[in-house]
C-alpha positions in Angstrom: 71.2 132.1 59.9 70.0 134.6 56.8 72.2 135.1 54.0 71.5 137.6 51.5 73.3 139.1 48.4 72.3 142.5 46.6 71.7 142.9 43.1 72.5 146.1 41.4 72.5 148.0 38.3 70.4 144.9 36.7 70.5 145.1 33.0 69.6 143.3 30.0 71.1 143.6 26.5 70.0 141.0 24.2 70.1 137.4 26.0 72.6 138.7 28.4 70.9 140.1 31.7 74.3 141.3 34.1 74.9 142.7 37.4 76.7 143.8 40.6 76.8 141.8 42.9 76.9 142.7 46.6 77.3 139.5 48.9 76.4 139.6 52.5 77.5 143.1 53.6 80.1 144.0 51.0 80.2 147.3 50.0 82.4 146.7 47.5 80.4 145.0 43.9 81.2 142.1 42.0 79.8 140.9 39.0 77.4 138.5 37.5 76.2 137.8 34.0 73.4 135.1 32.8 72.3 133.9 29.6 68.6 134.1 29.7 67.9 131.9 26.7 70.3 128.8 28.2 70.0 130.1 31.8 73.5 129.5 32.1 76.2 132.0 34.3 78.1 133.5 31.5 80.4 135.0 34.1 81.0 136.2 37.8 83.8 137.6 40.1 83.2 138.4 44.0 84.7 141.0 45.7 88.1 140.4 47.7 87.4 138.5 50.2 84.3 137.4 49.7 85.5 133.6 47.4 83.8 132.0 49.8 80.1 133.6 48.4 79.9 130.9 45.5 76.8 130.0 46.7 75.3 133.5 46.7 76.5 133.4 42.8 74.4 130.7 42.5 71.2 132.8 44.2 71.9 135.5 42.1 71.5 133.6 39.0 68.4 132.2 40.0 67.4 135.5 40.7 68.7 136.9 37.4 66.9 134.0 35.1 63.4 135.2 37.1 64.1 139.0 36.3 65.1 138.1 32.7 61.2 136.9 32.5 59.7 140.2 33.6 58.2 142.6 31.4 60.2 145.9 33.2 63.6 144.9 34.4 64.3 146.7 38.1 67.1 148.3 38.5 67.9 146.3 42.0 66.9 143.2 44.3 67.8 141.7 47.6 67.8 137.8 47.6 67.7 136.5 50.9 67.4 133.0 52.0 68.4 130.8 55.3 
């Protein structure tokens, strides 16, 4: 089975990188932010009905850590795994 999370409206302000999180087929966004210096998840919330998607948050965190090291921050990113 394949899983995915869409990261949209990614932005970085100082050490904090944040985005909207869309797990699987959700049309309602959640939110996640990561401290790029410590690589710690600062805060997150998932859309209603997607509380079971905590693994999606960790994949989003990992992607945000990687993105934070890039010269140019993309607006969106699709993360897939199985």
